[in-house]
DSSP file (Angstrom, degrees, kcal/mol; ACC not computed):
  #  RESIDUE AA STRUCTURE BP1 BP2  ACC     N-H-->O    O-->H-N    N-H-->O    O-->H-N    TCO  KAPPA ALPHA  PHI   PSI    X-CA   Y-CA   Z-CA
    1    1 A X              0   0    0      0, 0.0    11,-3.5     0, 0.0     2,-0.5   0.000 360.0 360.0 360.0 132.6   78.0  -30.4   38.6
    2    2 A X  E     +A   11   0A   0      9,-0.2     2,-0.4     7,-0.0     9,-0.2  -0.865 360.0 178.4 -97.3 130.9   74.9  -31.0   40.7
    3    3 A X  E     -A   10   0A   0      7,-2.8     7,-2.6    -2,-0.5     2,-0.5  -0.996  17.7-164.5-138.5 136.3   74.9  -34.4   42.4
    4    4 A X  E     +A    9   0A   0     -2,-0.4     2,-0.5     5,-0.2     5,-0.2  -0.988   8.4 176.6-121.5 127.6   72.6  -36.1   44.8
    5    5 A X  E >   -A    8   0A   0      3,-3.0     3,-2.2    -2,-0.5    73,-0.1  -0.957  65.3 -53.4-129.0 111.5   73.6  -39.1   46.8
    6    6 A X  T 3  S-     0   0    0     -2,-0.5    67,-0.0     1,-0.3    -1,-0.0  -0.375 123.5 -14.4  56.5-129.4   71.0  -40.4   49.1
    7    7 A X  T 3  S+     0   0    0     -3,-0.1     2,-0.5    -2,-0.1    -1,-0.3   0.537 120.4  90.2 -82.1  -5.4   69.9  -37.5   51.3
    8    8 A X  E <   +A    5   0A   0     -3,-2.2    -3,-3.0    62,-0.1     2,-0.4  -0.812  49.4 175.9 -99.4 125.7   72.8  -35.3   50.4
    9    9 A X  E     +A    4   0A   0     -2,-0.5     2,-0.3    -5,-0.2    -5,-0.2  -0.996  13.5 154.2-126.6 131.1   72.5  -32.9   47.4
   10   10 A X  E     -A    3   0A   0     -7,-2.6    -7,-2.8    -2,-0.4     2,-0.5  -0.983  41.5-119.0-152.2 159.7   75.3  -30.5   46.5
   11   11 A X  E     -A    2   0A   0     -2,-0.3     2,-0.5    -9,-0.2    -9,-0.2  -0.906  30.9-156.5-101.0 130.0   76.9  -28.6   43.7
   12   12 A X        -     0   0    0    -11,-3.5     2,-0.5    -2,-0.5    23,-0.2  -0.900   6.7-161.6-109.8 135.2   80.5  -29.5   43.0
   13   13 A X  E     +B   34   0B   0     21,-2.2    21,-2.7    -2,-0.5     2,-0.3  -0.949  37.2 119.0-110.0 134.7   83.0  -27.2   41.3
   14   14 A X  E     -B   33   0B   0     -2,-0.5     2,-0.4    19,-0.3    19,-0.2  -0.900  52.1 -89.5-168.1-164.3   86.0  -28.9   40.0
   15   15 A X  E     -B   32   0B   0     17,-2.0    17,-2.0    -2,-0.3     2,-0.4  -0.970  19.9-167.0-133.7 145.8   88.3  -29.9   37.1
   16   16 A X  E     +B   31   0B   0     -2,-0.4     2,-0.3    15,-0.2    15,-0.2  -0.998  15.6 171.3-130.4 135.4   88.4  -32.8   34.7
   17   17 A X  E     -B   30   0B   0     13,-2.7    13,-2.9    -2,-0.4     2,-0.4  -0.972  29.4-122.4-142.2 158.5   91.4  -33.6   32.5
   18   18 A X  E     +B   29   0B   0     -2,-0.3     2,-0.3    11,-0.2    11,-0.2  -0.836  33.5 174.2 -99.8 137.9   92.6  -36.3   30.2
   19   19 A X  E     +B   28   0B   0      9,-2.9     9,-2.6    -2,-0.4     3,-0.2  -0.853  54.6  29.1-133.9 170.3   96.0  -38.0   30.8
   20   20 A X  E    S-     0   0B   0     -2,-0.3     2,-0.5     7,-0.2    -1,-0.2   0.865  74.1-171.8  46.4  46.4   98.0  -40.9   29.4
   21   21 A X  E     +     0   0B   0      6,-0.2     2,-0.3    -3,-0.1     6,-0.2  -0.580  13.4 172.8 -74.9 120.2   96.4  -40.4   26.0
   22   22 A X  E >>  -B   26   0B   0      4,-3.0     3,-2.4    -2,-0.5     4,-1.3  -0.689  32.8-122.5-129.2  77.3   97.4  -43.3   23.7
   23   23 A X  T 34 S+     0   0    0      1,-0.3     4,-0.0    -2,-0.3    -2,-0.0  -0.368  87.2   5.7 -61.6 139.3   95.4  -43.0   20.4
   24   24 A X  T 34 S+     0   0    0     -2,-0.0    -1,-0.3     3,-0.0     3,-0.1  -0.871 126.8  59.3 -97.4  21.3   93.6  -45.1   19.4
   25   25 A X  T <4 S-     0   0    0     -3,-2.4    24,-3.4     1,-0.2     2,-0.3   0.816 104.1 -80.6 -85.7 -32.4   94.0  -47.4   22.5
   26   26 A X  E  <  -BC  22  48B   0     -4,-1.3    -4,-3.0    22,-0.3     2,-0.3  -0.988  32.7-136.0 160.0-169.5   92.7  -45.3   25.4
   27   27 A X  E     - C   0  47B   0     20,-1.9    20,-3.1    -2,-0.3     2,-0.4  -0.945  23.1-105.3-167.7 176.7   93.2  -42.6   27.9
   28   28 A X  E     -BC  19  46B   0     -9,-2.6    -9,-2.9    -2,-0.3     2,-0.5  -0.984  18.7-151.4-123.3 134.2   92.6  -41.7   31.6
   29   29 A X  E     -BC  18  45B   0     16,-2.9    16,-2.4    -2,-0.4     2,-0.4  -0.922  17.6-173.9-102.4 124.9   90.0  -39.3   32.9
   30   30 A X  E     +BC  17  44B   0    -13,-2.9   -13,-2.7    -2,-0.5     2,-0.3  -0.973  10.0 165.0-122.2 132.2   91.1  -37.6   36.1
   31   31 A X  E     -BC  16  43B   0     12,-2.8    12,-2.7    -2,-0.4     2,-0.3  -0.977  17.5-176.0-146.1 158.9   88.8  -35.3   38.1
   32   32 A X  E     -BC  15  42B   0    -17,-2.0   -17,-2.0    -2,-0.3     2,-0.3  -0.986   9.3-176.1-150.8 148.9   88.3  -33.6   41.4
   33   33 A X  E     -BC  14  41B   0      8,-3.1     8,-2.2    -2,-0.3     2,-0.5  -0.993  18.5-141.9-148.9 153.9   85.6  -31.5   42.9
   34   34 A X  E     -BC  13  40B   0    -21,-2.7   -21,-2.2    -2,-0.3     6,-0.2  -0.967  11.4-177.5-118.4 129.0   84.7  -29.5   46.0
   35   35 A X    >   -     0   0    0      4,-3.6     3,-1.7    -2,-0.5   -24,-0.2   0.010  32.9-131.9-116.6  27.8   81.1  -29.5   47.3
   36   36 A X  G >  S+     0   0    0      1,-0.3     3,-1.2     2,-0.2    -1,-0.4  -0.395  86.4   3.0  62.5-128.1   81.4  -27.1   50.2
   37   37 A X  G 3  S+     0   0    0      1,-0.3    32,-0.9    -2,-0.1    -1,-0.3   0.795 128.6  64.8 -62.2 -29.5   79.8  -28.5   53.3
   38   38 A X  G <  S-     0   0    0     -3,-1.7    32,-3.2     1,-0.2     2,-0.3   0.779 106.9-128.7 -66.7 -26.0   79.0  -31.8   51.5
   39   39 A X    <   -     0   0    0     -3,-1.2    -4,-3.6    29,-0.2     2,-0.3  -0.845  27.4 -59.3 117.5-153.1   82.7  -32.5   51.1
   40   40 A X  E     -CD  34  67B   0     27,-1.7    27,-1.9    -2,-0.3     2,-0.3  -0.892  31.7-160.6-133.9 162.5   84.9  -33.4   48.2
   41   41 A X  E     +CD  33  66B   0     -8,-2.2    -8,-3.1    -2,-0.3     2,-0.3  -0.995  11.5 171.5-141.7 142.4   85.2  -36.1   45.6
   42   42 A X  E     +CD  32  65B   0     23,-2.5    23,-3.1    -2,-0.3     2,-0.3  -0.989  13.8 138.3-147.0 151.5   88.2  -37.1   43.4
   43   43 A X  E     -CD  31  64B   0    -12,-2.7   -12,-2.8    -2,-0.3     2,-0.3  -0.987  30.3-135.1-173.5 179.5   88.7  -40.0   41.1
   44   44 A X  E     -CD  30  63B   0     19,-2.3    19,-2.7    -2,-0.3     2,-0.4  -0.988   5.9-155.8-151.3 154.8   89.9  -41.4   37.8
   45   45 A X  E     -CD  29  62B   0    -16,-2.4   -16,-2.9    -2,-0.3     2,-0.6  -0.994  11.5-145.7-136.1 128.1   88.8  -43.7   35.1
   46   46 A X  E     -CD  28  61B   0     15,-2.6    15,-1.8    -2,-0.4     2,-0.5  -0.840  20.6-160.0 -91.2 124.9   91.0  -45.7   32.8
   47   47 A X  E     -CD  27  60B   0    -20,-3.1   -20,-1.9    -2,-0.6     2,-0.4  -0.920   5.5-166.2-112.5 127.9   89.2  -46.0   29.4
   48   48 A X  E     -CD  26  59B   0     11,-3.2    11,-2.4    -2,-0.5     2,-0.4  -0.935   1.9-161.8-115.4 137.1   90.2  -48.6   26.9
   49   49 A X  E     + D   0  58B   0    -24,-3.4     2,-0.3    -2,-0.4     9,-0.2  -0.951  13.7 172.0-117.6 135.8   89.2  -48.6   23.2
   50   50 A X  E     - D   0  57B   0      7,-2.0     7,-3.6    -2,-0.4     2,-0.1  -1.000  36.6-105.9-144.8 142.5   89.3  -51.7   21.0
   51   51 A X  E     + D   0  56B   0     -2,-0.3     2,-0.3     5,-0.2     5,-0.3  -0.409  37.5 178.0 -64.0 139.5   88.1  -52.5   17.5
   52   52 A X  E >   - D   0  55B   0      3,-2.1     3,-2.4     1,-0.1     2,-0.2  -0.834  55.8 -55.9-148.3 106.9   85.0  -54.7   17.5
   53   53 A X  T 3  S-     0   0    0     -2,-0.3    -1,-0.1     1,-0.3    -2,-0.0  -0.428 119.0 -21.2  61.1-127.5   83.4  -55.7   14.2
   54   54 A X  T 3  S+     0   0    0     -2,-0.2    -1,-0.3    -3,-0.1     2,-0.1   0.369 135.8  46.9 -92.1   3.9   82.6  -52.5   12.3
   55   55 A X  E <  S-D   52   0B   0     -3,-2.4    -3,-2.1    -5,-0.0     2,-0.4  -0.309  84.9 -95.3-125.1-153.8   82.6  -50.4   15.5
   56   56 A X  E     -D   51   0B   0     -5,-0.3     2,-0.5    -2,-0.1    -5,-0.2  -0.999  20.7-141.1-137.5 134.6   84.6  -49.8   18.7
   57   57 A X  E     -D   50   0B   0     -7,-3.6    -7,-2.0    -2,-0.4     2,-0.5  -0.859  15.8-162.2 -98.0 127.8   84.2  -51.2   22.1
   58   58 A X  E     +D   49   0B   0     -2,-0.5     2,-0.3    -9,-0.2    -9,-0.2  -0.944  14.0 172.1-110.0 125.3   84.7  -48.8   25.0
   59   59 A X  E     -D   48   0B   0    -11,-2.4   -11,-3.2    -2,-0.5     2,-0.3  -0.946   6.4-173.4-128.8 154.3   85.4  -50.3   28.5
   60   60 A X  E     -D   47   0B   0     -2,-0.3     2,-0.4   -13,-0.2   -13,-0.2  -0.984  19.4-156.8-147.1 156.2   86.4  -48.4   31.7
   61   61 A X  E     -D   46   0B   0    -15,-1.8   -15,-2.6    -2,-0.3     2,-0.3  -0.992  23.1-165.3-133.1 124.8   87.5  -49.0   35.2
   62   62 A X  E     -D   45   0B   0     -2,-0.4     2,-0.3   -17,-0.2   -17,-0.2  -0.830  12.5-171.2-118.0 151.4   86.9  -46.2   37.7
   63   63 A X  E     -D   44   0B   0    -19,-2.7   -19,-2.3    -2,-0.3     2,-0.3  -0.990  11.8-178.9-134.4 142.7   88.1  -45.4   41.2
   64   64 A X  E     -D   43   0B   0     -2,-0.3     2,-0.3   -21,-0.2   -21,-0.3  -0.981  13.4-163.5-143.1 155.2   86.9  -42.6   43.5
   65   65 A X  E     -D   42   0B   0    -23,-3.1   -23,-2.5    -2,-0.3     2,-0.3  -0.994  11.6-172.3-136.1 143.1   87.5  -41.1   46.9
   66   66 A X  E     -D   41   0B   0     -2,-0.3     2,-0.3   -25,-0.2   -25,-0.2  -0.911   4.3-173.4-132.9 160.7   85.3  -38.9   49.0
   67   67 A X  E     +D   40   0B   0    -27,-1.9   -27,-1.7    -2,-0.3     3,-0.5  -0.969  47.3  28.9-147.4 161.3   85.6  -36.8   52.1
   68   68 A X  S >> S-     0   0    0     -2,-0.3     3,-0.9   -29,-0.2     4,-0.8  -0.499 115.4 -21.2  87.6-158.2   83.3  -34.8   54.3
   69   69 A X  G >4 S+     0   0    0    -32,-0.9     3,-0.8     1,-0.3     4,-0.3   0.845 134.9  58.1 -57.3 -37.6   79.5  -35.3   54.8
   70   70 A X  G >4 S+     0   0    0    -32,-3.2     3,-1.1    -3,-0.5    -1,-0.3   0.836 100.7  56.8 -65.0 -32.0   79.2  -37.2   51.5
   71   71 A X  G X4 S+     0   0    0     -3,-0.9     3,-1.0   -33,-0.3    -1,-0.2   0.739  95.1  67.0 -71.1 -22.2   81.7  -39.8   52.7
   72   72 A X  G << S+     0   0    0     -4,-0.8    -1,-0.2    -3,-0.8    -2,-0.2   0.601  81.8  78.3 -73.9 -10.9   79.6  -40.5   55.8
   73   73 A X  G <  S-     0   0    0     -3,-1.1     4,-0.3    -4,-0.3    -1,-0.2   0.725 106.5-105.2 -72.1 -21.3   76.9  -42.0   53.5
   74   74 A X    <>  -     0   0    0     -3,-1.0     4,-2.0    -4,-0.2     5,-0.2   0.047  20.0 -94.8 104.5 144.5   78.7  -45.3   53.1
   75   75 A X  H  > S+     0   0    0      1,-0.2     4,-3.1     2,-0.2     5,-0.2   0.832 117.8  57.6 -62.9 -36.5   80.7  -46.8   50.3
   76   76 A X  H  > S+     0   0    0      2,-0.2     4,-2.2     1,-0.2    -1,-0.2   0.930 109.4  44.0 -63.2 -45.0   77.8  -48.9   48.9
   77   77 A X  H  > S+     0   0    0     -4,-0.3     4,-2.0     2,-0.2    -1,-0.2   0.904 116.7  46.7 -66.0 -41.8   75.6  -45.8   48.4
   78   78 A X  H  X S+     0   0    0     -4,-2.0     4,-2.7     2,-0.2    -2,-0.2   0.921 111.9  50.6 -66.0 -44.7   78.5  -43.8   46.9
   79   79 A X  H  X S+     0   0    0     -4,-3.1     4,-2.4     1,-0.2    -2,-0.2   0.903 110.5  49.7 -62.2 -41.4   79.6  -46.7   44.6
   80   80 A X  H  X S+     0   0    0     -4,-2.2     4,-2.1    -5,-0.2    -1,-0.2   0.909 113.2  45.9 -63.0 -42.6   76.0  -47.1   43.3
   81   81 A X  H  X S+     0   0    0     -4,-2.0     4,-2.4     2,-0.2    -2,-0.2   0.893 111.8  51.8 -68.1 -39.7   75.7  -43.4   42.6
   82   82 A X  H  X S+     0   0    0     -4,-2.7     4,-2.6     2,-0.2    -2,-0.2   0.910 110.4  48.5 -63.5 -42.6   79.1  -43.3   40.9
   83   83 A X  H  X S+     0   0    0     -4,-2.4     4,-2.9     2,-0.2     5,-0.2   0.923 111.5  49.8 -63.6 -43.4   78.3  -46.2   38.6
   84   84 A X  H  X S+     0   0    0     -4,-2.1     4,-2.2     2,-0.2    -2,-0.2   0.907 112.5  47.4 -60.9 -42.8   74.9  -44.6   37.7
   85   85 A X  H  X S+     0   0    0     -4,-2.4     4,-2.3     2,-0.2    -2,-0.2   0.919 113.5  47.4 -65.8 -44.3   76.7  -41.3   36.9
   86   86 A X  H  X S+     0   0    0     -4,-2.6     4,-2.5     2,-0.2     5,-0.2   0.918 111.8  50.3 -63.9 -43.6   79.4  -43.0   34.8
   87   87 A X  H  X S+     0   0    0     -4,-2.9     4,-2.2     1,-0.2    -1,-0.2   0.913 111.0  49.1 -60.9 -42.2   76.8  -45.1   32.9
   88   88 A X  H  X S+     0   0    0     -4,-2.2     4,-2.3    -5,-0.2    -1,-0.2   0.899 109.7  52.9 -64.1 -40.6   74.8  -42.0   32.1
   89   89 A X  H  X S+     0   0    0     -4,-2.3     4,-2.1     1,-0.2    -2,-0.2   0.948 112.2  43.6 -58.8 -49.8   78.0  -40.2   30.9
   90   90 A X  H  X S+     0   0    0     -4,-2.5     4,-2.3     2,-0.2    -1,-0.2   0.821 110.8  55.0 -71.7 -29.3   78.9  -43.0   28.5
   91   91 A X  H  X S+     0   0    0     -4,-2.2     4,-2.2    -5,-0.2    -1,-0.2   0.925 111.2  45.4 -63.9 -43.3   75.3  -43.3   27.3
   92   92 A X  H  X S+     0   0    0     -4,-2.3     4,-2.4     2,-0.2    -2,-0.2   0.861 110.6  54.9 -65.8 -35.3   75.3  -39.6   26.5
   93   93 A X  H  X S+     0   0    0     -4,-2.1     4,-2.0     2,-0.2    -2,-0.2   0.924 108.6  47.4 -62.5 -46.2   78.7  -40.0   24.9
   94   94 A X  H  X S+     0   0    0     -4,-2.3     4,-1.5     1,-0.2    -2,-0.2   0.914 111.2  51.4 -62.1 -43.5   77.4  -42.8   22.6
   95   95 A X  H  X S+     0   0    0     -4,-2.2     4,-0.7     1,-0.2    -2,-0.2   0.905 109.0  51.1 -60.4 -41.0   74.4  -40.6   21.7
   96   96 A X  H >< S+     0   0    0     -4,-2.4     3,-0.8     1,-0.2     4,-0.3   0.881 108.1  52.3 -64.5 -37.6   76.7  -37.7   20.8
   97   97 A X  H >< S+     0   0    0     -4,-2.0     3,-1.7     1,-0.2     4,-0.3   0.805  96.3  67.9 -69.2 -28.3   78.8  -40.0   18.6
   98   98 A X  H >< S+     0   0    0     -4,-1.5     3,-1.2     1,-0.3    -1,-0.2   0.808  90.6  64.1 -61.0 -28.4   75.7  -41.1   16.7
   99   99 A X  T << S+     0   0    0     -3,-0.8    -1,-0.3    -4,-0.7    -2,-0.2   0.720  98.7  55.1 -66.8 -20.4   75.4  -37.6   15.3
  100  100 A X  T <         0   0    0     -3,-1.7    -1,-0.2    -4,-0.3    -2,-0.2   0.461 360.0 360.0 -94.4  -1.4   78.7  -38.1   13.5
  101  101 A X    <         0   0    0     -3,-1.2    -1,-0.2    -4,-0.3    -2,-0.1   0.494 360.0 360.0 -76.7 360.0   77.7  -41.2   11.6
């Protein structure tokens, strides 16, 4: 994954896995990545699914931790970038699901 946060841009190699899978209620996404000199990132997101009308409402709560150069940027900048990345992921997820309707 290529990620830019403020003045730091790095490629992260890592793993993502699903845990605590409880169909149809939700699951947890857990991931970690190494970005060389930029540092590391790890985090998790709890995803909840609930019926809503004729569709499904997806909500999530995420937590992340960073270390190295990327951690020196400050929590506000990192949190803003993490939210933007998560929002983009779920927007793409919704678009992908539209193909199955």
